[in-house]
C-alpha positions in Angstrom: 49.1 -79.6 -14.3 48.2 -80.6 -10.8 46.2 -78.4 -8.3 47.7 -77.4 -5.0 45.1 -79.4 -2.9 45.8 -82.5 -5.0 49.5 -82.2 -4.5 49.2 -81.7 -0.8 46.8 -84.7 -0.5 49.4 -86.9 -2.2 52.2 -85.7 0.0 50.2 -86.2 3.2 49.6 -89.7 2.1 53.4 -90.1 1.7 53.2 -90.3 -2.0 56.3 -88.5 -3.5 56.8 -88.0 -7.2 60.3 -88.2 -8.8 60.3 -84.6 -10.0 58.4 -81.4 -9.1 58.4 -78.2 -11.2 56.8 -75.6 -9.0 56.4 -72.3 -10.8 54.2 -69.1 -10.9 53.7 -65.6 -9.8 52.5 -66.4 -6.2 55.4 -67.8 -4.2 53.3 -68.9 -1.2 52.1 -72.2 -2.6 55.5 -73.0 -4.0 57.0 -72.5 -0.5 54.3 -74.6 1.2 54.8 -77.5 -1.2 58.6 -77.5 -1.2 58.8 -77.0 2.6 56.5 -80.0 3.2 58.6 -82.2 0.9 61.8 -81.0 2.7 60.3 -81.8 6.1 58.7 -85.1 5.3 60.5 -86.8 2.4 63.5 -88.0 4.5 64.0 -89.2 8.0 66.1 -86.9 10.2 68.9 -89.4 10.3 69.1 -89.6 6.4 69.3 -85.9 5.7 73.1 -85.4 6.1 74.0 -87.7 3.3 70.9 -87.7 1.1 69.6 -84.1 1.0 71.2 -81.3 -1.1 69.8 -77.8 -1.5 70.9 -75.5 -4.4 70.2 -71.8 -5.0 69.7 -70.7 -8.6 72.1 -67.7 -8.4 75.0 -69.9 -7.4 74.1 -73.2 -9.1 74.9 -74.9 -12.3 72.3 -77.2 -13.9 74.9 -79.9 -14.6 75.8 -80.0 -10.9 72.2 -80.3 -9.9 71.6 -83.1 -12.4 74.7 -84.9 -11.3 73.5 -84.7 -7.7 70.1 -86.0 -8.6 71.6 -88.9 -10.6 73.3 -90.3 -7.4 71.9 -93.3 -5.5 70.8 -92.8 -1.9 73.3 -93.7 0.8 71.8 -96.1 3.3 68.3 -94.7 2.7 65.2 -95.2 0.6 65.6 -92.0 -1.4 67.6 -88.8 -2.0 66.2 -85.3 -2.0 67.5 -82.5 -4.2 65.9 -79.0 -4.1 66.7 -76.1 -6.4 65.4 -72.9 -4.8 65.0 -69.6 -6.7 65.5 -71.4 -10.0 64.5 -68.2 -11.8 67.8 -66.7 -10.6 69.6 -68.9 -13.1 68.4 -66.3 -15.6 69.6 -63.2 -13.7 73.0 -64.8 -13.0 73.6 -65.3 -16.8 75.7 -62.2 -17.2 77.9 -63.5 -14.4 78.4 -66.8 -16.0 75.0 -68.2 -15.0 73.2 -71.2 -16.4 70.2 -69.8 -18.2 70.8 -71.5 -21.5 71.0 -74.9 -19.8 67.7 -74.8 -17.9 66.0 -77.0 -20.4 68.7 -79.7 -19.7 66.4 -80.8 -16.9 64.3 -82.3 -19.7 67.1 -84.7 -20.5 67.2 -85.7 -16.8 63.4 -86.2 -16.7 63.7 -88.5 -19.7 66.3 -90.6 -17.8 65.0 -90.1 -14.3 66.6 -91.5 -11.2 63.6 -93.1 -9.5 65.1 -93.0 -6.0 65.6 -89.2 -6.2 63.0 -86.5 -5.5 64.1 -83.4 -7.5 62.2 -80.2 -6.6 62.6 -77.1 -8.8 61.2 -73.9 -7.4 60.7 -71.3 -10.1 59.1 -68.2 -8.6 57.7 -65.0 -10.2 57.4 -66.6 -13.7 56.8 -69.8 -15.5 58.3 -72.2 -17.9 56.7 -72.3 -21.4 54.0 -75.0 -21.2 54.9 -76.2 -24.7 58.5 -76.8 -23.8 60.3 -80.2 -23.9 60.8 -79.9 -20.1 57.1 -79.8 -19.3 56.3 -82.7 -21.5 59.2 -84.8 -20.1 58.2 -84.1 -16.5 54.6 -85.2 -17.1 55.8 -88.3 -19.0 58.0 -89.2 -16.1 55.0 -89.1 -13.7 56.3 -85.9 -12.2 54.4 -82.8 -11.1 54.1 -79.5 -12.9 52.4 -76.8 -10.7 51.5 -73.3 -11.7 50.9 -70.9 -8.8 48.9 -67.9 -10.2 48.7 -64.6 -8.3 45.3 -63.8 -6.9 43.3 -60.8 -8.1 42.5 -58.1 -5.5 38.8 -59.2 -5.3 39.9 -62.8 -4.6 42.0 -62.1 -1.6 39.2 -61.5 1.0 37.6 -64.9 0.2 41.0 -66.5 0.5 41.6 -64.9 3.8 38.2 -66.1 5.1 39.0 -69.7 4.0 42.5 -69.7 5.5 41.3 -68.3 8.8 38.6 -70.9 9.0 41.2 -73.6 8.3 43.0 -72.3 11.4 40.0 -72.8 13.6 39.0 -69.2 13.8 36.4 -67.0 12.1 36.7 -63.5 10.6 34.1 -60.8 9.9 33.6 -60.1 6.2 34.6 -56.4 6.6 37.7 -57.5 8.6 38.9 -59.8 5.7 38.3 -57.0 3.2 40.3 -54.5 5.4 43.1 -57.0 5.9 43.3 -57.5 2.2 43.4 -53.7 1.8 46.2 -53.3 4.3 48.4 -56.2 3.1 47.7 -56.6 -0.6 47.7 -59.8 -2.7 51.0 -61.3 -1.6 49.8 -64.4 0.3 53.0 -64.8 2.3 52.4 -61.4 3.9 48.7 -62.2 4.4 49.5 -65.4 6.2 52.0 -63.7 8.4 49.4 -61.1 9.4 46.8 -63.8 10.1 49.3 -65.7 12.3 49.9 -62.6 14.3 46.1 -62.1 14.7 45.8 -65.8 15.7 48.3 -65.2 18.5 46.3 -62.1 19.6 43.1 -64.1 19.6 44.6 -66.9 21.7 46.0 -64.4 24.2 42.6 -62.7 24.5 40.7 -66.0 24.3 38.7 -64.9 21.3 37.7 -67.0 18.2 36.7 -64.2 15.9 38.9 -61.7 14.0 37.2 -58.3 13.9 37.9 -55.0 12.1 39.1 -53.6 15.4 41.7 -56.4 15.8 42.9 -55.9 12.2 43.2 -52.1 12.6 44.9 -52.4 16.0 47.4 -55.2 15.3 47.9 -55.2 11.5 47.2 -51.7 10.1 48.7 -48.6 11.6 46.8 -47.5 14.6 44.3 -45.3 12.7 40.7 -44.3 13.5 39.7 -44.6 9.8 40.6 -46.4 6.6 39.7 -46.2 2.9 37.2 -49.0 3.3 35.2 -46.9 5.7 35.4 -43.9 3.4 33.9 -45.9 0.6 31.1 -47.1 2.9 30.4 -43.6 4.1 30.3 -42.3 0.6 28.1 -45.0 -0.7 25.7 -44.4 2.3 25.9 -40.6 1.8 26.8 -40.3 5.5 28.0 -36.7 5.2 29.2 -36.3 8.8 31.3 -39.5 8.7 32.7 -38.6 5.3 33.8 -35.3 6.7 35.4 -36.8 9.8 37.3 -39.4 7.6 38.5 -36.8 5.1 39.7 -34.5 8.0 41.7 -37.5 9.4 43.1 -38.3 5.9 44.0 -34.7 5.2 45.9 -34.4 8.4 48.0 -37.4 7.6 48.9 -37.4 3.9 51.9 -39.7 4.4 49.6 -42.5 5.7 46.8 -41.6 3.3 48.3 -40.2 0.1 45.7 -38.8 -2.2 46.8 -41.1 -5.0 45.9 -44.2 -2.8 42.4 -42.7 -2.0 41.8 -42.0 -5.6 42.8 -45.6 -6.6 40.4 -47.1 -4.1 37.5 -44.9 -5.0 38.1 -45.2 -8.7 37.8 -49.0 -8.5 34.7 -48.8 -6.2 32.7 -46.4 -8.5 33.7 -48.4 -11.6 32.2 -51.5 -10.0 29.1 -49.5 -8.9 28.7 -48.3 -12.5 28.9 -51.9 -13.7 26.4 -53.0 -11.1 23.8 -50.6 -12.6 23.9 -52.5 -15.9 23.8 -56.0 -14.6 20.9 -57.8 -16.3 20.1 -59.7 -13.0 20.6 -57.7 -9.8 19.4 -60.4 -7.4 22.0 -60.7 -4.7 23.4 -64.1 -5.6 23.4 -63.4 -9.4 25.1 -60.0 -8.9 27.7 -61.5 -6.5 28.6 -64.2 -9.1 28.7 -61.6 -12.0 30.9 -59.2 -10.0 33.1 -61.7 -8.2 32.0 -60.5 -4.8 30.4 -62.0 -1.8 26.6 -61.6 -1.4 27.3 -59.7 1.8 29.4 -57.1 -0.1 26.6 -56.8 -2.8 24.0 -56.1 -0.1 26.0 -53.8 2.1 27.9 -51.9 -0.5 26.6 -52.0 -4.1 22.9 -52.2 -3.4 23.2 -49.3 -1.1 25.5 -47.3 -3.4 23.1 -47.8 -6.4 20.3 -46.2 -4.4 22.4 -43.1 -3.8 24.3 -42.8 -7.1 22.8 -43.2 -10.5 24.8 -44.7 -13.4 25.1 -41.2 -14.8 26.4 -39.8 -11.5 28.9 -42.7 -11.3 30.3 -41.7 -14.7 30.6 -38.2 -13.5 32.5 -39.3 -10.4 34.8 -41.5 -12.5 35.7 -38.4 -14.6 36.3 -36.4 -11.4 38.6 -39.1 -10.1 40.5 -39.3 -13.4 40.9 -35.5 -13.3 42.4 -35.6 -9.8 44.5 -38.6 -10.6 46.1 -36.6 -13.5 46.6 -33.6 -11.2 48.2 -35.8 -8.5 50.7 -37.0 -11.0 51.8 -33.4 -11.8 49.4 -32.3 -14.5 48.0 -28.8 -13.5 48.1 -29.6 -9.8 46.2 -26.8 -8.0 48.2 -24.4 -5.8 46.7 -26.0 -2.6 47.8 -28.7 -0.2 47.1 -32.4 -0.8 44.6 -32.3 2.1 42.7 -29.4 0.5 42.7 -31.1 -2.8 41.3 -34.2 -1.2 38.5 -32.2 0.5 37.7 -30.5 -2.9 37.6 -33.8 -4.7 35.2 -35.4 -2.1 33.0 -32.3 -2.2 32.7 -32.6 -5.9 31.9 -36.4 -5.6 29.0 -35.8 -3.2 27.5 -32.8 -5.0 
């Protein structure tokens, strides 16, 4: 299987393969590759007669193969794109073509060299042992797997992407953006593009926490990242201010969300206590975090919370997680339950 950077390097050098199978849980890379091919594989004047786009829900594999088998008309090549190939499966009950997907293997074995066939299979993957995968690779095609990023990988990805756009971003801002947006890179990129426009308008080159909070997150004074920081620093006045803000807006800050963030944070802090090498670089590598995060978060937290206290806090969070899901929920408001939980954590 080819890596994203290698594929894009080839495409930018105008090297196009006869068949691409783009699959995986993260649609962003699939869209980038297929969009680039669509934009650059044909000249504008050749598209009307030599480009065909199918959608899985409405397509038949035999029709796609028939189209790919055709010779180009007064052009160097043809382009056939199958978008949402995974919809072939969901359309099966309505006469869809699920059972014929592997017929693409027969096409790959008898490839039409003047055609570029692009199959976009999102939110899943084709069995790597299948005849189709082997046939595509034998035909000098491309098989690409686009894995979904883990939560702790997104801030680094954001920093890298922002840098590629000629801007910089504070570490805390990239973490906050990841917290606001989640792991879906299409949404992350959309938010960064919005911030890029803001920076251009304000003639700035750096994305800060204030910019992220103002233009991406809801217009809030506090966020769960700041609550974690205040707790790890045992900054009682700030903890109280944040909890007061959260308790007054339980729609924006449901207690379940706060529990989830804190649970993950104290789990990591507990793991940090038992690292055999706590030097910043070694700890960062072991925990999959940036050295900056180790220094400003986990080194600080470890000074204020022992491993035993972390276990105690994890039990407290489990208790309130069960209660928030309906198990013996106390006869108090969500805001008061949040205050009670934070009090128990800090005492």
